[in-house]
KOLMI-863193 format. One record per residue (C-alpha): residue number from 1; x, y negated, z. Coordinates in pm, 1 decimal. Layout:
BEGIN
<pt seq="NUM" u="X" v="Y" w="Z"/>
...
//
This chain:
BEGIN
<pt seq="1" u="-4544.9" v="-2799.6" w="-234.0"/>
<pt seq="2" u="-4527.0" v="-2892.0" w="-601.8"/>
<pt seq="3" u="-4562.7" v="-3264.0" w="-666.3"/>
<pt seq="4" u="-4609.6" v="-3230.7" w="-1044.0"/>
<pt seq="5" u="-4963.3" v="-3305.6" w="-1157.5"/>
<pt seq="6" u="-5151.9" v="-3006.1" w="-1301.4"/>
<pt seq="7" u="-5377.7" v="-3062.8" w="-1602.5"/>
<pt seq="8" u="-5615.7" v="-2821.6" w="-1773.8"/>
<pt seq="9" u="-5614.7" v="-2846.4" w="-2155.2"/>
<pt seq="10" u="-5929.2" v="-2704.4" w="-2315.9"/>
<pt seq="11" u="-5899.2" v="-2671.2" w="-2693.3"/>
<pt seq="12" u="-5930.1" v="-2383.1" w="-2938.9"/>
<pt seq="13" u="-5648.3" v="-2518.8" w="-3160.1"/>
<pt seq="14" u="-5343.1" v="-2333.4" w="-3028.7"/>
<pt seq="15" u="-5091.1" v="-2551.7" w="-3217.8"/>
<pt seq="16" u="-5241.5" v="-2869.6" w="-3074.1"/>
<pt seq="17" u="-5234.6" v="-2719.9" w="-2724.3"/>
<pt seq="18" u="-4865.4" v="-2636.1" w="-2763.6"/>
<pt seq="19" u="-4788.7" v="-2992.3" w="-2879.7"/>
<pt seq="20" u="-4984.8" v="-3142.5" w="-2589.8"/>
<pt seq="21" u="-4810.9" v="-2906.8" w="-2345.9"/>
<pt seq="22" u="-4467.5" v="-3009.0" w="-2476.0"/>
<pt seq="23" u="-4552.7" v="-3380.5" w="-2456.9"/>
<pt seq="24" u="-4697.5" v="-3350.9" w="-2107.9"/>
<pt seq="25" u="-4406.2" v="-3139.3" w="-1987.7"/>
<pt seq="26" u="-4166.9" v="-3419.6" w="-2089.3"/>
<pt seq="27" u="-4383.5" v="-3653.0" w="-1878.8"/>
<pt seq="28" u="-4350.3" v="-3423.2" w="-1576.0"/>
<pt seq="29" u="-4703.2" v="-3280.9" w="-1603.4"/>
<pt seq="30" u="-4772.0" v="-2907.4" w="-1570.8"/>
<pt seq="31" u="-5050.5" v="-2762.7" w="-1783.4"/>
<pt seq="32" u="-5277.9" v="-2464.0" w="-1810.0"/>
<pt seq="33" u="-5462.3" v="-2392.4" w="-2134.4"/>
<pt seq="34" u="-5810.9" v="-2257.3" w="-2200.0"/>
<pt seq="35" u="-5928.1" v="-2196.0" w="-2556.7"/>
<pt seq="36" u="-6293.7" v="-2133.6" w="-2474.3"/>
<pt seq="37" u="-6562.4" v="-2277.6" w="-2247.7"/>
<pt seq="38" u="-6581.2" v="-1960.9" w="-2034.8"/>
<pt seq="39" u="-6199.5" v="-1960.1" w="-1989.9"/>
<pt seq="40" u="-6212.4" v="-2325.6" w="-1880.2"/>
<pt seq="41" u="-6480.5" v="-2255.1" w="-1619.9"/>
<pt seq="42" u="-6279.1" v="-1962.1" w="-1482.5"/>
<pt seq="43" u="-5960.9" v="-2173.2" w="-1461.9"/>
<pt seq="44" u="-6147.1" v="-2461.1" w="-1295.7"/>
<pt seq="45" u="-6290.2" v="-2217.4" w="-1040.8"/>
<pt seq="46" u="-5944.1" v="-2072.2" w="-967.7"/>
<pt seq="47" u="-5701.9" v="-2367.0" w="-962.1"/>
<pt seq="48" u="-5697.9" v="-2721.9" w="-830.4"/>
<pt seq="49" u="-5636.0" v="-2961.8" w="-1120.8"/>
<pt seq="50" u="-5551.0" v="-3330.4" w="-1124.3"/>
<pt seq="51" u="-5722.9" v="-3387.0" w="-1460.9"/>
<pt seq="52" u="-5883.4" v="-3204.9" w="-1751.1"/>
<pt seq="53" u="-5863.4" v="-3276.1" w="-2124.2"/>
<pt seq="54" u="-6133.0" v="-3097.5" w="-2320.6"/>
<pt seq="55" u="-6206.6" v="-3075.9" w="-2688.9"/>
<pt seq="56" u="-6562.2" v="-3151.9" w="-2786.6"/>
<pt seq="57" u="-6604.7" v="-2847.8" w="-3013.6"/>
<pt seq="58" u="-6525.6" v="-2507.7" w="-2864.7"/>
<pt seq="59" u="-6600.3" v="-2160.7" w="-3005.6"/>
<pt seq="60" u="-6850.9" v="-2077.8" w="-2730.3"/>
<pt seq="61" u="-6992.9" v="-2423.0" w="-2652.1"/>
<pt seq="62" u="-6879.3" v="-2782.6" w="-2629.4"/>
<pt seq="63" u="-6704.5" v="-3031.2" w="-2406.9"/>
<pt seq="64" u="-7032.2" v="-3192.9" w="-2298.8"/>
<pt seq="65" u="-7149.8" v="-2856.2" w="-2161.6"/>
<pt seq="66" u="-6821.2" v="-2831.2" w="-1972.6"/>
<pt seq="67" u="-6872.9" v="-3183.2" w="-1834.6"/>
<pt seq="68" u="-7220.6" v="-3083.7" w="-1712.6"/>
<pt seq="69" u="-7077.0" v="-2775.1" w="-1541.9"/>
<pt seq="70" u="-6794.1" v="-2977.8" w="-1389.9"/>
<pt seq="71" u="-7035.5" v="-3240.5" w="-1254.8"/>
<pt seq="72" u="-7187.7" v="-2961.6" w="-1045.3"/>
<pt seq="73" u="-6871.8" v="-2766.5" w="-951.5"/>
<pt seq="74" u="-6585.6" v="-3019.5" w="-944.2"/>
<pt seq="75" u="-6739.0" v="-3367.3" w="-972.7"/>
<pt seq="76" u="-6429.8" v="-3559.0" w="-857.2"/>
<pt seq="77" u="-6203.9" v="-3420.4" w="-1131.4"/>
<pt seq="78" u="-6119.2" v="-3678.1" w="-1401.2"/>
<pt seq="79" u="-6201.3" v="-3557.0" w="-1753.5"/>
<pt seq="80" u="-6111.2" v="-3695.8" w="-2094.8"/>
<pt seq="81" u="-6287.7" v="-3565.5" w="-2405.3"/>
<pt seq="82" u="-6084.2" v="-3501.8" w="-2721.5"/>
<pt seq="83" u="-6232.9" v="-3477.1" w="-3068.6"/>
<pt seq="84" u="-6145.0" v="-3497.3" w="-3434.1"/>
<pt seq="85" u="-6506.1" v="-3594.8" w="-3506.5"/>
<pt seq="86" u="-6531.5" v="-3908.5" w="-3298.4"/>
<pt seq="87" u="-6818.2" v="-4146.2" w="-3334.7"/>
<pt seq="88" u="-6979.1" v="-4399.2" w="-3103.5"/>
<pt seq="89" u="-7280.3" v="-4179.9" w="-3012.9"/>
<pt seq="90" u="-7059.7" v="-3888.7" w="-2908.3"/>
<pt seq="91" u="-6827.7" v="-4119.8" w="-2713.2"/>
<pt seq="92" u="-7123.2" v="-4271.4" w="-2526.4"/>
<pt seq="93" u="-7265.6" v="-3924.4" w="-2450.6"/>
<pt seq="94" u="-6927.6" v="-3809.9" w="-2316.4"/>
<pt seq="95" u="-6889.1" v="-4117.0" w="-2095.5"/>
<pt seq="96" u="-7245.9" v="-4085.5" w="-1965.9"/>
<pt seq="97" u="-7179.6" v="-3717.6" w="-1887.3"/>
<pt seq="98" u="-6888.1" v="-3820.1" w="-1665.2"/>
<pt seq="99" u="-6580.4" v="-3843.0" w="-1887.4"/>
<pt seq="100" u="-6349.6" v="-4132.3" w="-1803.6"/>
<pt seq="101" u="-6195.6" v="-4142.8" w="-2151.6"/>
<pt seq="102" u="-6269.7" v="-4037.6" w="-2509.4"/>
<pt seq="103" u="-5966.3" v="-3960.4" w="-2725.7"/>
<pt seq="104" u="-5966.2" v="-3916.0" w="-3103.0"/>
<pt seq="105" u="-5734.8" v="-3663.3" w="-3264.9"/>
<pt seq="106" u="-5456.3" v="-3676.6" w="-3365.4"/>
<pt seq="107" u="-5352.6" v="-3778.4" w="-3018.2"/>
<pt seq="108" u="-5098.6" v="-4052.2" w="-2965.4"/>
<pt seq="109" u="-4850.5" v="-3942.8" w="-2691.0"/>
<pt seq="110" u="-4900.6" v="-4271.7" w="-2501.7"/>
<pt seq="111" u="-5278.2" v="-4217.6" w="-2502.4"/>
<pt seq="112" u="-5219.5" v="-3858.5" w="-2387.5"/>
<pt seq="113" u="-5022.5" v="-3990.1" w="-2089.6"/>
<pt seq="114" u="-5301.0" v="-4236.9" w="-2005.7"/>
<pt seq="115" u="-5566.8" v="-3967.0" w="-2037.5"/>
<pt seq="116" u="-5391.4" v="-3742.9" w="-1783.1"/>
<pt seq="117" u="-5378.0" v="-4008.3" w="-1512.4"/>
<pt seq="118" u="-5683.7" v="-4046.7" w="-1295.0"/>
<pt seq="119" u="-5872.0" v="-4372.2" w="-1322.0"/>
<pt seq="120" u="-5827.9" v="-4613.9" w="-1032.6"/>
//
């Protein structure tokens, strides 16, 4: 059995996903990537993840819609919302929807590590 944590990264920016994957790999975290809301739902239905990091803006929806879906289908999974357009209203909406963290881009590697660990 693999003891490495598995994290789903949901973001349509391929370069950012590659950077996050490299950073997380150095921390001993395996990742899967979804670039769209529908891809994320399929991955979440197929694999067992330890955490999910989702961008707020996706080509076919948004991170809050994913949070709503996850609350019904995988409510125990910790989720952090990433965005380049952070403001207090969006952060509050994400936290109320079930996110445990709200991360502004560009992402600091230390914050990335924190965001992939489940809250106590």
